[in-house]
PyMOL Python script that loads the backbone (N, CA, C, O; Angstrom):
from pymol import cmd

cmd.read_pdbstr("""\
ATOM      1  N   MET A   1     -13.235   9.012  -7.075  1.00  0.00           N
ATOM      2  CA  MET A   1     -12.119   8.070  -6.444  1.00  0.00           C
ATOM      3  C   MET A   1     -12.296   6.700  -6.747  1.00  0.00           C
ATOM      4  O   MET A   1     -13.342   6.099  -6.504  1.00  0.00           O
ATOM      5  N   ARG A   2     -11.179   6.130  -7.335  1.00  0.00           N
ATOM      6  CA  ARG A   2     -11.215   4.659  -7.643  1.00  0.00           C
ATOM      7  C   ARG A   2     -11.615   3.584  -6.344  1.00  0.00           C
ATOM      8  O   ARG A   2     -11.022   3.648  -5.267  1.00  0.00           O
ATOM      9  N   LEU A   3     -12.508   2.776  -6.569  1.00  0.00           N
ATOM     10  CA  LEU A   3     -12.611   1.722  -5.573  1.00  0.00           C
ATOM     11  C   LEU A   3     -12.032   0.489  -6.056  1.00  0.00           C
ATOM     12  O   LEU A   3     -12.299  -0.041  -7.134  1.00  0.00           O
ATOM     13  N   PHE A   4     -11.078  -0.005  -5.031  1.00  0.00           N
ATOM     14  CA  PHE A   4     -10.381  -1.294  -5.377  1.00  0.00           C
ATOM     15  C   PHE A   4     -10.948  -2.309  -4.399  1.00  0.00           C
ATOM     16  O   PHE A   4     -11.145  -2.098  -3.202  1.00  0.00           O
ATOM     17  N   SER A   5     -11.181  -3.425  -5.050  1.00  0.00           N
ATOM     18  CA  SER A   5     -11.517  -4.821  -4.276  1.00  0.00           C
ATOM     19  C   SER A   5     -10.134  -5.280  -3.750  1.00  0.00           C
ATOM     20  O   SER A   5      -9.113  -4.687  -4.099  1.00  0.00           O
ATOM     21  N   LYS A   6     -10.105  -6.363  -2.890  1.00  0.00           N
ATOM     22  CA  LYS A   6      -8.855  -6.793  -2.375  1.00  0.00           C
ATOM     23  C   LYS A   6      -8.135  -7.599  -3.635  1.00  0.00           C
ATOM     24  O   LYS A   6      -6.925  -7.555  -3.856  1.00  0.00           O
ATOM     25  N   GLU A   7      -9.053  -8.307  -4.383  1.00  0.00           N
ATOM     26  CA  GLU A   7      -8.468  -9.003  -5.568  1.00  0.00           C
ATOM     27  C   GLU A   7      -7.630  -8.082  -6.637  1.00  0.00           C
ATOM     28  O   GLU A   7      -6.566  -8.372  -7.185  1.00  0.00           O
ATOM     29  N   GLU A   8      -8.373  -6.951  -6.768  1.00  0.00           N
ATOM     30  CA  GLU A   8      -7.820  -6.042  -7.697  1.00  0.00           C
ATOM     31  C   GLU A   8      -6.519  -5.257  -7.139  1.00  0.00           C
ATOM     32  O   GLU A   8      -5.562  -4.973  -7.859  1.00  0.00           O
ATOM     33  N   LEU A   9      -6.598  -4.976  -5.908  1.00  0.00           N
ATOM     34  CA  LEU A   9      -5.386  -4.339  -5.257  1.00  0.00           C
ATOM     35  C   LEU A   9      -4.276  -5.244  -5.154  1.00  0.00           C
ATOM     36  O   LEU A   9      -3.141  -4.771  -5.215  1.00  0.00           O
ATOM     37  N   SER A  10      -4.460  -6.606  -4.990  1.00  0.00           N
ATOM     38  CA  SER A  10      -3.257  -7.486  -5.129  1.00  0.00           C
ATOM     39  C   SER A  10      -2.449  -7.636  -6.488  1.00  0.00           C
ATOM     40  O   SER A  10      -1.347  -8.184  -6.534  1.00  0.00           O
ATOM     41  N   LYS A  11      -3.116  -7.084  -7.621  1.00  0.00           N
ATOM     42  CA  LYS A  11      -2.373  -6.849  -8.797  1.00  0.00           C
ATOM     43  C   LYS A  11      -1.286  -5.901  -8.883  1.00  0.00           C
ATOM     44  O   LYS A  11      -0.385  -5.915  -9.721  1.00  0.00           O
ATOM     45  N   TYR A  12      -1.476  -4.944  -7.792  1.00  0.00           N
ATOM     46  CA  TYR A  12      -0.534  -3.596  -7.793  1.00  0.00           C
ATOM     47  C   TYR A  12       0.529  -4.114  -6.655  1.00  0.00           C
ATOM     48  O   TYR A  12       0.386  -3.666  -5.517  1.00  0.00           O
ATOM     49  N   ASP A  13       1.461  -4.930  -6.890  1.00  0.00           N
ATOM     50  CA  ASP A  13       2.337  -5.628  -5.927  1.00  0.00           C
ATOM     51  C   ASP A  13       3.675  -5.137  -6.141  1.00  0.00           C
ATOM     52  O   ASP A  13       4.498  -5.508  -5.304  1.00  0.00           O
ATOM     53  N   GLY A  14       4.190  -4.189  -7.317  1.00  0.00           N
ATOM     54  CA  GLY A  14       5.264  -3.903  -7.431  1.00  0.00           C
ATOM     55  C   GLY A  14       6.105  -4.715  -8.569  1.00  0.00           C
ATOM     56  O   GLY A  14       7.148  -4.274  -9.053  1.00  0.00           O
ATOM     57  N   SER A  15       5.570  -5.839  -8.896  1.00  0.00           N
ATOM     58  CA  SER A  15       6.211  -6.765  -9.704  1.00  0.00           C
ATOM     59  C   SER A  15       5.980  -6.458 -11.273  1.00  0.00           C
ATOM     60  O   SER A  15       5.032  -5.739 -11.588  1.00  0.00           O
ATOM     61  N   ASP A  16       6.751  -6.939 -12.163  1.00  0.00           N
ATOM     62  CA  ASP A  16       6.394  -6.847 -13.600  1.00  0.00           C
ATOM     63  C   ASP A  16       6.122  -5.349 -14.234  1.00  0.00           C
ATOM     64  O   ASP A  16       5.458  -5.175 -15.257  1.00  0.00           O
ATOM     65  N   GLY A  17       6.698  -4.363 -13.517  1.00  0.00           N
ATOM     66  CA  GLY A  17       6.312  -3.110 -13.964  1.00  0.00           C
ATOM     67  C   GLY A  17       4.997  -2.419 -13.476  1.00  0.00           C
ATOM     68  O   GLY A  17       4.574  -1.337 -13.882  1.00  0.00           O
ATOM     69  N   ASN A  18       4.432  -3.215 -12.551  1.00  0.00           N
ATOM     70  CA  ASN A  18       3.267  -2.643 -11.855  1.00  0.00           C
ATOM     71  C   ASN A  18       3.595  -1.598 -10.770  1.00  0.00           C
ATOM     72  O   ASN A  18       4.653  -1.601 -10.142  1.00  0.00           O
ATOM     73  N   PRO A  19       2.557  -0.665 -10.593  1.00  0.00           N
ATOM     74  CA  PRO A  19       2.806   0.199  -9.467  1.00  0.00           C
ATOM     75  C   PRO A  19       2.795  -0.555  -8.174  1.00  0.00           C
ATOM     76  O   PRO A  19       2.396  -1.719  -8.148  1.00  0.00           O
ATOM     77  N   THR A  20       3.211   0.055  -7.116  1.00  0.00           N
ATOM     78  CA  THR A  20       3.259  -0.558  -5.796  1.00  0.00           C
ATOM     79  C   THR A  20       2.154   0.347  -4.981  1.00  0.00           C
ATOM     80  O   THR A  20       2.277   1.539  -4.701  1.00  0.00           O
ATOM     81  N   TYR A  21       1.050  -0.506  -4.670  1.00  0.00           N
ATOM     82  CA  TYR A  21      -0.189   0.127  -4.052  1.00  0.00           C
ATOM     83  C   TYR A  21      -0.163  -0.736  -2.541  1.00  0.00           C
ATOM     84  O   TYR A  21       0.229  -1.898  -2.438  1.00  0.00           O
ATOM     85  N   ILE A  22      -0.592  -0.021  -1.585  1.00  0.00           N
ATOM     86  CA  ILE A  22      -1.002  -0.767  -0.214  1.00  0.00           C
ATOM     87  C   ILE A  22      -2.321  -0.068   0.155  1.00  0.00           C
ATOM     88  O   ILE A  22      -2.708   0.954  -0.411  1.00  0.00           O
ATOM     89  N   ALA A  23      -2.874  -0.588   0.982  1.00  0.00           N
ATOM     90  CA  ALA A  23      -4.093   0.042   1.583  1.00  0.00           C
ATOM     91  C   ALA A  23      -3.855   0.263   2.943  1.00  0.00           C
ATOM     92  O   ALA A  23      -3.120  -0.500   3.569  1.00  0.00           O
ATOM     93  N   TYR A  24      -4.435   1.288   3.502  1.00  0.00           N
ATOM     94  CA  TYR A  24      -4.207   1.632   4.963  1.00  0.00           C
ATOM     95  C   TYR A  24      -5.623   2.456   5.504  1.00  0.00           C
ATOM     96  O   TYR A  24      -6.000   3.451   4.886  1.00  0.00           O
ATOM     97  N   ASN A  25      -6.222   2.057   6.470  1.00  0.00           N
ATOM     98  CA  ASN A  25      -7.437   2.563   6.800  1.00  0.00           C
ATOM     99  C   ASN A  25      -8.314   2.844   5.755  1.00  0.00           C
ATOM    100  O   ASN A  25      -8.892   3.922   5.893  1.00  0.00           O
ATOM    101  N   GLY A  26      -8.599   2.201   4.736  1.00  0.00           N
ATOM    102  CA  GLY A  26      -9.618   2.334   3.837  1.00  0.00           C
ATOM    103  C   GLY A  26      -9.169   2.713   2.619  1.00  0.00           C
ATOM    104  O   GLY A  26      -9.710   2.290   1.598  1.00  0.00           O
ATOM    105  N   LYS A  27      -8.052   3.616   2.587  1.00  0.00           N
ATOM    106  CA  LYS A  27      -7.369   4.174   1.509  1.00  0.00           C
ATOM    107  C   LYS A  27      -6.412   3.528   0.869  1.00  0.00           C
ATOM    108  O   LYS A  27      -5.585   2.919   1.548  1.00  0.00           O
ATOM    109  N   VAL A  28      -6.322   3.521  -0.468  1.00  0.00           N
ATOM    110  CA  VAL A  28      -5.159   2.941  -1.317  1.00  0.00           C
ATOM    111  C   VAL A  28      -4.223   4.046  -1.588  1.00  0.00           C
ATOM    112  O   VAL A  28      -4.559   5.108  -2.112  1.00  0.00           O
ATOM    113  N   TYR A  29      -2.944   3.721  -1.176  1.00  0.00           N
ATOM    114  CA  TYR A  29      -1.822   4.722  -1.551  1.00  0.00           C
ATOM    115  C   TYR A  29      -0.857   4.223  -2.485  1.00  0.00           C
ATOM    116  O   TYR A  29      -0.641   3.011  -2.483  1.00  0.00           O
ATOM    117  N   ASP A  30      -0.233   4.981  -3.295  1.00  0.00           N
ATOM    118  CA  ASP A  30       0.733   4.573  -4.190  1.00  0.00           C
ATOM    119  C   ASP A  30       2.070   4.825  -3.576  1.00  0.00           C
ATOM    120  O   ASP A  30       2.432   5.984  -3.370  1.00  0.00           O
ATOM    121  N   VAL A  31       2.808   3.827  -3.282  1.00  0.00           N
ATOM    122  CA  VAL A  31       4.173   3.904  -2.551  1.00  0.00           C
ATOM    123  C   VAL A  31       5.286   3.574  -3.525  1.00  0.00           C
ATOM    124  O   VAL A  31       6.419   3.260  -3.161  1.00  0.00           O
ATOM    125  N   SER A  32       4.906   3.662  -4.740  1.00  0.00           N
ATOM    126  CA  SER A  32       5.990   3.263  -5.796  1.00  0.00           C
ATOM    127  C   SER A  32       7.239   4.096  -5.758  1.00  0.00           C
ATOM    128  O   SER A  32       8.277   3.564  -6.153  1.00  0.00           O
ATOM    129  N   SER A  33       7.267   5.298  -5.343  1.00  0.00           N
ATOM    130  CA  SER A  33       8.496   6.185  -5.135  1.00  0.00           C
ATOM    131  C   SER A  33       9.279   5.949  -3.879  1.00  0.00           C
ATOM    132  O   SER A  33      10.358   6.524  -3.732  1.00  0.00           O
ATOM    133  N   ALA A  34       8.807   5.143  -2.966  1.00  0.00           N
ATOM    134  CA  ALA A  34       9.263   5.040  -1.723  1.00  0.00           C
ATOM    135  C   ALA A  34      10.686   4.057  -1.859  1.00  0.00           C
ATOM    136  O   ALA A  34      10.584   2.991  -2.466  1.00  0.00           O
ATOM    137  N   PRO A  35      11.891   4.429  -1.322  1.00  0.00           N
ATOM    138  CA  PRO A  35      12.957   3.749  -1.506  1.00  0.00           C
ATOM    139  C   PRO A  35      12.797   2.334  -0.655  1.00  0.00           C
ATOM    140  O   PRO A  35      13.366   1.299  -1.004  1.00  0.00           O
ATOM    141  N   ASN A  36      12.091   2.420   0.308  1.00  0.00           N
ATOM    142  CA  ASN A  36      11.745   1.092   1.249  1.00  0.00           C
ATOM    143  C   ASN A  36      10.903   0.149   0.711  1.00  0.00           C
ATOM    144  O   ASN A  36      10.850  -0.927   1.307  1.00  0.00           O
ATOM    145  N   TRP A  37      10.081   0.328  -0.497  1.00  0.00           N
ATOM    146  CA  TRP A  37       9.351  -0.605  -1.180  1.00  0.00           C
ATOM    147  C   TRP A  37       9.917  -1.043  -2.357  1.00  0.00           C
ATOM    148  O   TRP A  37       9.168  -1.107  -3.332  1.00  0.00           O
ATOM    149  N   ILE A  38      11.100  -1.367  -2.488  1.00  0.00           N
ATOM    150  CA  ILE A  38      11.796  -1.956  -3.557  1.00  0.00           C
ATOM    151  C   ILE A  38      11.222  -3.125  -3.865  1.00  0.00           C
ATOM    152  O   ILE A  38      11.038  -3.872  -2.904  1.00  0.00           O
ATOM    153  N   ASP A  39      10.805  -3.599  -5.168  1.00  0.00           N
ATOM    154  CA  ASP A  39      10.268  -4.727  -5.664  1.00  0.00           C
ATOM    155  C   ASP A  39       9.058  -5.220  -4.784  1.00  0.00           C
ATOM    156  O   ASP A  39       8.804  -6.412  -4.608  1.00  0.00           O
ATOM    157  N   GLY A  40       8.348  -4.187  -4.257  1.00  0.00           N
ATOM    158  CA  GLY A  40       7.069  -4.610  -3.735  1.00  0.00           C
ATOM    159  C   GLY A  40       6.991  -5.000  -2.286  1.00  0.00           C
ATOM    160  O   GLY A  40       5.938  -5.284  -1.715  1.00  0.00           O
ATOM    161  N   SER A  41       8.237  -4.992  -1.707  1.00  0.00           N
ATOM    162  CA  SER A  41       8.214  -5.575  -0.393  1.00  0.00           C
ATOM    163  C   SER A  41       9.000  -4.365   0.681  1.00  0.00           C
ATOM    164  O   SER A  41       9.824  -3.507   0.364  1.00  0.00           O
ATOM    165  N   HIS A  42       8.525  -4.604   1.767  1.00  0.00           N
ATOM    166  CA  HIS A  42       8.996  -3.708   2.752  1.00  0.00           C
ATOM    167  C   HIS A  42       9.218  -4.385   4.254  1.00  0.00           C
ATOM    168  O   HIS A  42       8.305  -4.522   5.069  1.00  0.00           O
ATOM    169  N   PHE A  43      10.279  -4.692   4.422  1.00  0.00           N
ATOM    170  CA  PHE A  43      10.697  -5.638   5.690  1.00  0.00           C
ATOM    171  C   PHE A  43       9.699  -6.972   5.276  1.00  0.00           C
ATOM    172  O   PHE A  43       9.728  -7.488   4.158  1.00  0.00           O
ATOM    173  N   GLU A  44       8.902  -7.383   6.279  1.00  0.00           N
ATOM    174  CA  GLU A  44       8.039  -8.623   5.999  1.00  0.00           C
ATOM    175  C   GLU A  44       6.772  -8.206   5.474  1.00  0.00           C
ATOM    176  O   GLU A  44       5.907  -9.081   5.502  1.00  0.00           O
ATOM    177  N   HIS A  45       6.457  -7.144   5.025  1.00  0.00           N
ATOM    178  CA  HIS A  45       5.185  -6.655   4.425  1.00  0.00           C
ATOM    179  C   HIS A  45       5.298  -6.657   2.773  1.00  0.00           C
ATOM    180  O   HIS A  45       6.365  -6.540   2.170  1.00  0.00           O
ATOM    181  N   PHE A  46       4.124  -6.798   2.214  1.00  0.00           N
ATOM    182  CA  PHE A  46       4.213  -6.951   0.860  1.00  0.00           C
ATOM    183  C   PHE A  46       3.002  -5.965   0.219  1.00  0.00           C
ATOM    184  O   PHE A  46       1.953  -5.762   0.830  1.00  0.00           O
ATOM    185  N   ALA A  47       3.278  -5.429  -0.999  1.00  0.00           N
ATOM    186  CA  ALA A  47       2.482  -4.623  -1.603  1.00  0.00           C
ATOM    187  C   ALA A  47       1.375  -5.315  -2.082  1.00  0.00           C
ATOM    188  O   ALA A  47       1.362  -6.543  -2.006  1.00  0.00           O
ATOM    189  N   GLY A  48       0.408  -4.676  -2.584  1.00  0.00           N
ATOM    190  CA  GLY A  48      -0.931  -5.320  -3.059  1.00  0.00           C
ATOM    191  C   GLY A  48      -1.937  -5.644  -1.841  1.00  0.00           C
ATOM    192  O   GLY A  48      -3.028  -6.183  -2.030  1.00  0.00           O
ATOM    193  N   ASP A  49      -1.498  -5.291  -0.676  1.00  0.00           N
ATOM    194  CA  ASP A  49      -2.274  -5.817   0.488  1.00  0.00           C
ATOM    195  C   ASP A  49      -2.863  -4.779   1.331  1.00  0.00           C
ATOM    196  O   ASP A  49      -2.407  -3.638   1.257  1.00  0.00           O
ATOM    197  N   ASP A  50      -3.789  -5.039   2.093  1.00  0.00           N
ATOM    198  CA  ASP A  50      -4.397  -4.069   3.215  1.00  0.00           C
ATOM    199  C   ASP A  50      -3.151  -4.252   4.556  1.00  0.00           C
ATOM    200  O   ASP A  50      -2.980  -5.279   5.213  1.00  0.00           O
ATOM    201  N   LEU A  51      -2.498  -3.135   4.686  1.00  0.00           N
ATOM    202  CA  LEU A  51      -1.529  -3.259   5.920  1.00  0.00           C
ATOM    203  C   LEU A  51      -2.060  -2.275   6.983  1.00  0.00           C
ATOM    204  O   LEU A  51      -1.253  -1.540   7.554  1.00  0.00           O
ATOM    205  N   THR A  52      -3.360  -2.222   7.277  1.00  0.00           N
ATOM    206  CA  THR A  52      -3.877  -1.438   8.398  1.00  0.00           C
ATOM    207  C   THR A  52      -3.291  -1.881   9.728  1.00  0.00           C
ATOM    208  O   THR A  52      -2.789  -1.088  10.524  1.00  0.00           O
ATOM    209  N   GLY A  53      -3.385  -3.208   9.928  1.00  0.00           N
ATOM    210  CA  GLY A  53      -2.836  -3.654  11.231  1.00  0.00           C
ATOM    211  C   GLY A  53      -1.511  -3.756  11.421  1.00  0.00           C
ATOM    212  O   GLY A  53      -1.073  -3.832  12.569  1.00  0.00           O
ATOM    213  N   ALA A  54      -0.702  -3.772  10.360  1.00  0.00           N
ATOM    214  CA  ALA A  54       0.767  -3.849  10.250  1.00  0.00           C
ATOM    215  C   ALA A  54       1.372  -2.568  10.778  1.00  0.00           C
ATOM    216  O   ALA A  54       2.505  -2.555  11.258  1.00  0.00           O
ATOM    217  N   VAL A  55       0.617  -1.502  10.687  1.00  0.00           N
ATOM    218  CA  VAL A  55       1.270  -0.228  11.189  1.00  0.00           C
ATOM    219  C   VAL A  55       1.345  -0.283  12.801  1.00  0.00           C
ATOM    220  O   VAL A  55       2.195   0.390  13.384  1.00  0.00           O
ATOM    221  N   ASP A  56       0.546  -1.003  13.422  1.00  0.00           N
ATOM    222  CA  ASP A  56       0.534  -1.097  14.765  1.00  0.00           C
ATOM    223  C   ASP A  56       2.037  -1.538  15.393  1.00  0.00           C
ATOM    224  O   ASP A  56       2.458  -1.098  16.463  1.00  0.00           O
ATOM    225  N   ASP A  57       2.630  -2.308  14.697  1.00  0.00           N
ATOM    226  CA  ASP A  57       4.072  -3.112  15.118  1.00  0.00           C
ATOM    227  C   ASP A  57       5.131  -2.332  14.451  1.00  0.00           C
ATOM    228  O   ASP A  57       6.291  -2.709  14.616  1.00  0.00           O
ATOM    229  N   ALA A  58       4.886  -1.255  13.692  1.00  0.00           N
ATOM    230  CA  ALA A  58       5.949  -0.484  13.001  1.00  0.00           C
ATOM    231  C   ALA A  58       6.453   0.344  13.993  1.00  0.00           C
ATOM    232  O   ALA A  58       5.859   0.709  15.007  1.00  0.00           O
ATOM    233  N   PRO A  59       7.822   0.681  13.572  1.00  0.00           N
ATOM    234  CA  PRO A  59       8.549   1.796  14.496  1.00  0.00           C
ATOM    235  C   PRO A  59       8.094   3.289  14.012  1.00  0.00           C
ATOM    236  O   PRO A  59       8.720   4.276  14.398  1.00  0.00           O
ATOM    237  N   HIS A  60       6.939   3.395  13.125  1.00  0.00           N
ATOM    238  CA  HIS A  60       6.599   4.632  12.901  1.00  0.00           C
ATOM    239  C   HIS A  60       4.891   4.513  13.099  1.00  0.00           C
ATOM    240  O   HIS A  60       4.307   3.430  13.123  1.00  0.00           O
ATOM    241  N   GLY A  61       4.242   5.787  13.231  1.00  0.00           N
ATOM    242  CA  GLY A  61       2.830   5.758  13.144  1.00  0.00           C
ATOM    243  C   GLY A  61       2.264   5.963  11.621  1.00  0.00           C
ATOM    244  O   GLY A  61       2.903   5.798  10.582  1.00  0.00           O
ATOM    245  N   ASP A  62       0.995   6.337  11.749  1.00  0.00           N
ATOM    246  CA  ASP A  62       0.126   6.520  10.412  1.00  0.00           C
ATOM    247  C   ASP A  62       0.598   7.721   9.662  1.00  0.00           C
ATOM    248  O   ASP A  62       0.239   7.878   8.495  1.00  0.00           O
ATOM    249  N   GLU A  63       1.519   8.730  10.363  1.00  0.00           N
ATOM    250  CA  GLU A  63       1.693   9.940   9.939  1.00  0.00           C
ATOM    251  C   GLU A  63       2.632   9.638   8.526  1.00  0.00           C
ATOM    252  O   GLU A  63       2.617  10.458   7.607  1.00  0.00           O
ATOM    253  N   VAL A  64       3.377   8.491   8.455  1.00  0.00           N
ATOM    254  CA  VAL A  64       4.129   8.264   7.216  1.00  0.00           C
ATOM    255  C   VAL A  64       3.282   8.151   6.018  1.00  0.00           C
ATOM    256  O   VAL A  64       3.795   8.290   4.908  1.00  0.00           O
ATOM    257  N   MET A  65       1.973   7.900   6.159  1.00  0.00           N
ATOM    258  CA  MET A  65       1.138   7.867   4.894  1.00  0.00           C
ATOM    259  C   MET A  65       0.870   9.129   4.364  1.00  0.00           C
ATOM    260  O   MET A  65       0.536   9.123   3.179  1.00  0.00           O
ATOM    261  N   ALA A  66       0.936  10.390   5.020  1.00  0.00           N
ATOM    262  CA  ALA A  66       0.657  11.564   4.501  1.00  0.00           C
ATOM    263  C   ALA A  66       1.669  11.830   3.473  1.00  0.00           C
ATOM    264  O   ALA A  66       1.372  12.732   2.690  1.00  0.00           O
ATOM    265  N   GLY A  67       2.751  11.271   3.306  1.00  0.00           N
ATOM    266  CA  GLY A  67       3.673  11.503   2.214  1.00  0.00           C
ATOM    267  C   GLY A  67       3.552  10.743   0.785  1.00  0.00           C
ATOM    268  O   GLY A  67       4.324  10.860  -0.167  1.00  0.00           O
ATOM    269  N   PHE A  68       2.495  10.009   0.865  1.00  0.00           N
ATOM    270  CA  PHE A  68       2.032   9.257  -0.371  1.00  0.00           C
ATOM    271  C   PHE A  68       0.709   9.676  -0.937  1.00  0.00           C
ATOM    272  O   PHE A  68      -0.256   9.952  -0.224  1.00  0.00           O
ATOM    273  N   PRO A  69       0.701   9.713  -2.326  1.00  0.00           N
ATOM    274  CA  PRO A  69      -0.685  10.006  -2.958  1.00  0.00           C
ATOM    275  C   PRO A  69      -1.684   8.908  -2.695  1.00  0.00           C
ATOM    276  O   PRO A  69      -1.310   7.737  -2.769  1.00  0.00           O
ATOM    277  N   VAL A  70      -2.933   9.210  -2.392  1.00  0.00           N
ATOM    278  CA  VAL A  70      -3.978   8.436  -2.282  1.00  0.00           C
ATOM    279  C   VAL A  70      -4.481   8.133  -3.653  1.00  0.00           C
ATOM    280  O   VAL A  70      -4.640   9.141  -4.343  1.00  0.00           O
ATOM    281  N   VAL A  71      -4.785   6.943  -4.246  1.00  0.00           N
ATOM    282  CA  VAL A  71      -5.163   6.614  -5.656  1.00  0.00           C
ATOM    283  C   VAL A  71      -6.499   5.948  -5.469  1.00  0.00           C
ATOM    284  O   VAL A  71      -6.972   5.474  -6.502  1.00  0.00           O
ATOM    285  N   GLY A  72      -7.146   5.823  -4.464  1.00  0.00           N
ATOM    286  CA  GLY A  72      -8.502   5.252  -4.345  1.00  0.00           C
ATOM    287  C   GLY A  72      -8.766   4.845  -2.871  1.00  0.00           C
ATOM    288  O   GLY A  72      -8.064   5.158  -1.910  1.00  0.00           O
ATOM    289  N   GLU A  73      -9.927   4.073  -2.854  1.00  0.00           N
ATOM    290  CA  GLU A  73     -10.373   3.447  -1.644  1.00  0.00           C
ATOM    291  C   GLU A  73     -10.514   1.918  -1.734  1.00  0.00           C
ATOM    292  O   GLU A  73     -10.756   1.397  -2.822  1.00  0.00           O
ATOM    293  N   LEU A  74     -10.375   1.222  -0.665  1.00  0.00           N
ATOM    294  CA  LEU A  74     -10.656  -0.203  -0.610  1.00  0.00           C
ATOM    295  C   LEU A  74     -11.978  -0.418  -0.109  1.00  0.00           C
ATOM    296  O   LEU A  74     -12.506   0.091   0.880  1.00  0.00           O
ATOM    297  N   ALA A  75     -12.525  -1.399  -1.084  1.00  0.00           N
ATOM    298  CA  ALA A  75     -13.885  -1.965  -0.747  1.00  0.00           C
ATOM    299  C   ALA A  75     -13.946  -2.652   0.509  1.00  0.00           C
ATOM    300  O   ALA A  75     -13.031  -3.409   0.834  1.00  0.00           O
ATOM    301  N   SER A  76     -15.006  -2.447   1.294  1.00  0.00           N
ATOM    302  CA  SER A  76     -15.014  -3.241   2.558  1.00  0.00           C
ATOM    303  C   SER A  76     -15.816  -4.597   2.403  1.00  0.00           C
ATOM    304  O   SER A  76     -15.916  -5.367   3.358  1.00  0.00           O
TER     305      SER A  76
END
""", "prot")
cmd.dss("prot")
cmd.show_as("cartoon", "prot")
cmd.util.cbc("prot")
cmd.orient("prot")
């Protein structure tokens, strides 16, 4: 499993042809295929970041992450 630093994760922001990755609870997910993540943003959230705390304010729970492939882990 690939280990991502926060700096490395920030490069996967969905811009310039880069994949759209987000971290959640220590795992890094590829959300590139999600229609809600067009151009690397989803409402006020941006790809290439750890969104663990953001799900607390979302209208959905963490079950939504089950639909996306895990591509690595976020280094602590």
